N, C-alpha and C positions, 0 to 999 in steps of 0.2 A: 944443251937441248935434251928434252925428255925422250926416251925411247919407249915406244908402245907397239905391241904386237896385236894385230887384228886377226882373229880367227873367224872364219865364216862357216856357218852350218846350214845356210839356206834361209827359209822363212819368207814372209811377204816382202821384206826389205830388198831381197835379191831375186824376186820373182818377175817373170815376164809373161805376157798373155800368150796362150797357145790355143789350139782348136778345142781343147778340153778345159779351158779356164786357166787362171793364174797358177804357175808352177815355178819352183826355184830353178834358176839356171844352173846347168852343169858346165857352162863355158867359163873361161877366165873372166872374172868381173873386176879385177884389180884396177883396170883403167878407169872404170866408172867410180870406184871407191876413191881413188886418188884425186879424181876430178872434184868430188864433193868435199875433199879435205884440203883443197888449195888454200882456203882461208886461214888454215893453221900452219901453212908452210913457213919455215924459218924458226918455228917454235918446237916442233916435234920431228923426230925421225920415226917413220911408221913403216912397219913391214906387214905384209898380208899373206896369210896362208889359209887354204881351204881344208876343212876337216871332213865335212860331207855336205851333201846338197839335199836337204829334206824340208818338206812342209812340217812344221813342228807337231802337227797332229799325228805324224808317223814316227815321232821319236819314241824310243823304247828305253828302259833302264840301262841296257848295255851301252847305249850311246853316251850316257853320262860319264861312263868310265873311259870311253874313247876321247871325249873332250878333256877329261881330267889328265889323261896321258899327254895330250897335246900341250896343255898348260904346263904340266910338270917338267917337260923336257926343255921348255924355253923360258920359264919365268925368271930364272936367275940372270938372264941376259937383258931383261927389260924392266922399266920402272912400273909397268902395269900391263894388263891384258884386257882387250875388248873382245867380246864374243857376240857376233851378229846372229840373231836367233829369231825364230817365229814367235809371235806373241801368244799363241794359244796355249802353249805349255811352258812358256818362259818361267813362270812362277815355280814350277816343279824343278826345272833345271837349275834355277838360281838357288833354290833351297838345298837341293842335293849337293851342289858344288860348295855351298856354305859349310856343310858338314865335312865334306872331303878335304876342304882347305881351312878348317877351323884353326885359328891362330896364325894364319898367313900374314906376313908383314907388308904386303903390297895390295893395291886394289885390283880386283878381278871384276869387270863390269860387263853386264849383259844389256843389250839393247836390240831394238828392231823397229818396225814401223807399221802403221795401219795402211799406208799406200806405198806401192813399190818405189824404190829409189829412182828408177828410170822415168817415172812420171813427173811432169812439170810441177804439180802441186803436192809432191810427196813430203811427208814429215820425216822421211828417212835421213836426209842430209843433215838436218839439225840434230836429230837424235844421235847420229854417228859422230858428229863433231863434239857434242856434249859428252858422249861416252869416252872419247879420247881425252878430253880435258879432265874428266874424273879419273881416268886410268893413269894420268900423269901427275896426279896430286898426292904427294907423300902423306898428307893428313889422313887419307883414307886407307884403312887396312881391313881386308876382308872381301866379301862378295856383295855386289850391289846391282840393282837394276836402275838404269837411267832412261827416263822416258818423259817427253813433254816438259822439259826444264827441271824435272825433279829427280833427286837421287834417293833411292829407297833401299833399305837393308834387304839383303837377298832372301831372307826367310820371311819377309813381311810384305812382299809384292803380291798384289791381288788384282787380276784383270776384271774390271767392272763393266767394260763396254766393248761390244763387238765391232763398232764403227768409229766412235768418237776418238779423235787424236789424243785426247787426255784419257787414255785407256786404263792407266794403273793408279791405284791408291796404295798408301802404306797402311796396313791393317793393324790396329791396336799398338801402334808404335809411331814415334815422330818421324817426319821426313828427315833424312840425313842432311840434305842440302838442296839448294836451288841454284841453277846455272843461269846467269844473266850476263849478257855482253861478253861471252866467252870467259867468264870467271865463275868459279865455284864458291858459293857462300854457305858455310856450314850453319845449320839452324841452331838457335839458342836452345830450343826444346831438345834437340838431339844431344847437345853438349851436356845439358842437365841430366838427361837420361843416362848417358855414358858414365857420368860421375856417380850416379846413384845405383847403377845396375850392378848386380852381383853375378859373378861367373864362378861356378863350382870348380874347385881345384881337382879336376879329374884327369887322369892320364888317359888320353884318347887312344884306344887300341888301334892297331893296324887291321885292315880288312883281312880276315882269316878265310872266310868261305867265299870262294870266287863265284859260286852260283848265286843268281839273283833270287832272293826270297819272294814268295808269292804273298801279296797283301791284298785283302779284300776290303773295299769300302762299301759299307752297308748303310744306305740312307733310310731312316725311319719314315714311313708313310702310314696313314691310318689304314688298319686292316692288314698290316704286314704279316706274312705267313712264316711260321717257324721252320718250314721245310727249307728255307734259304740257309739255315744253319747246317742242315744235313748236307747241302751242296758244298758249303765251305769245308766241312770236315772231310767229305769224300774227295774234294778237289785238292787236298793237301796244302791248304793255305796255312802260312806260318804266323800270320798276324791279321787282326781285324780292326778296322777303324769304323766306329759307329758315328754317323752324322745324326745326332739327336736333335730334339726340338729345343729351342731357347737355350737355357743354361745347362742343358744336358738331360732332357727328359726323354723317356721312352715308355712304351706301353707295358708297365710292370704287371698289370692285371692279366696279361697274356702269359699264364703260368708255363705253358709248353715252351714258348719262346725263351723265357727266363731260365728254365731248366736246361735247355740246350746251350745257352750261353754259359751257364754254370759249368757245363761239361767241357766247353772250350777252355775256360779258365783253369779247371782242374787238370787239364792236359798241359798247363803252362804255355798256352797259346795266348800271347798278349792281346787284350781287347781294350781299346782306347776310345773314350767318349769325346768326340768333337761336337761342333754345333753347325747347324745349317745357317745360322745367322752370320753376317759378315763381321759385325763388331761385338766386342766385350767378352767373348770366350765362354768358358764352361765353369760353373760352380756347382759341384754335386752335393753341397751342403744346404741348398736353399729349399728345394721342394722334396716331398716324399719320394717322387719318382726318381729323382737324382740320388737321394740317399740310399734308396733300395738298390740302384745300379751299383753304387759304390760298395755297399755291403756284399754284393755279389762278386766283388773282385775286379770290377771294371775300373780302369785307370782314367785319370783326367788328362785331357789335352790342354787344360788351362786356357791361355789366350793364344795358343798356336793355331795357325790356319790349317785347313785340311791338307793343303799342299806341303806345308812344313812338317806336319806330323806324319804324313804318308812317307815322305822321303826319309825322315829321321828314323822311322821304324824299319824301313828297308835297309838303311845304312847300318843301324845298330844291330840288327839280326846278323848281318854279315860280319860284325866285329866280335860277337860273343855268343856262345851257346848256353851260357849260364843265365837263368831267368832273373835272378836277383841283380846281377850286373846289368842286364838289359833294362830293367826297370830304373835303375840308377841313372843310366845314360838318358833314358827317355824323359826323366823328370829333372834333368840338369839343364841349366841354361848354358849352352856352348857357344853360341854366336848371335845372341839377341833374339832367338826364336821364342823364348819363354820368359816373359818379364813379370807376369802377375801370377802369384800363387795365393790362394785364399788360406787364411791362418790355420784352419783345422786340417788342411790337406798336406 
């Protein structure tokens, strides 16, 4: 039988109604979880441990390292790990764990639900069982999100709906698999992608700086004020992600804004261009506004999601203080987060 550890962190799946709305239970919920897993009895040995009890909107970067430690101390004893997590920030947690466990030889699977597990019409029971099935499958290696029958690479999960049970899509990357009748079917598209995908031979450094770096996400809007860059500088932020327009556009006619971003780059503070669009990523060689941004030293997020590049930048800054090494890490494909580079970049 397969051995799977289920780690609980809270979220909607383990929430109950209170006088102030739905809130993750702080009580022992293992009985409820085992009840929902009865259909898998005889095939899996399942242990359950609580890590913390949080609505995922309250999760902070320090929590990712708490989850990491919980996984690390137990992973050798199990065929796979399941993490029950709130849906609102699950994409961030899955992406960060993907970097923290890059190269791991077992599946680490995050799941949750849109409706609490204790409700009769909950989607949580099936998501939980599907996650256990994925965590017990030796064909999977790495971090994944399992939701509504689908298995998604941990750096590609994107929450598209606040209410629909089919809440997650795989962004710019094939679905890893589909779970049907308690069986995992790996998709042909994912198999083809894995065969073609190139992973850089980079020695991934250990985390050196135990402090969590400050990363600012700056969304481009018409009329954006350059004083925001002053705030970033004064606030001691160590990296900036710009959510640009389309393929990576920004208002380059705003000379004051561009001059201040130049100043950030000159201080070797990494500035990365992502996109506000869900699909297709960034290409800074298409439009004048993108090429100007690139000439100013702004790096490309290529086809990475904002969640993937935000956590990657945070993780990479913790690994090295050398700017050139940092750029190399950011522009390397470590765990499927970066599959498309445009030729001239």
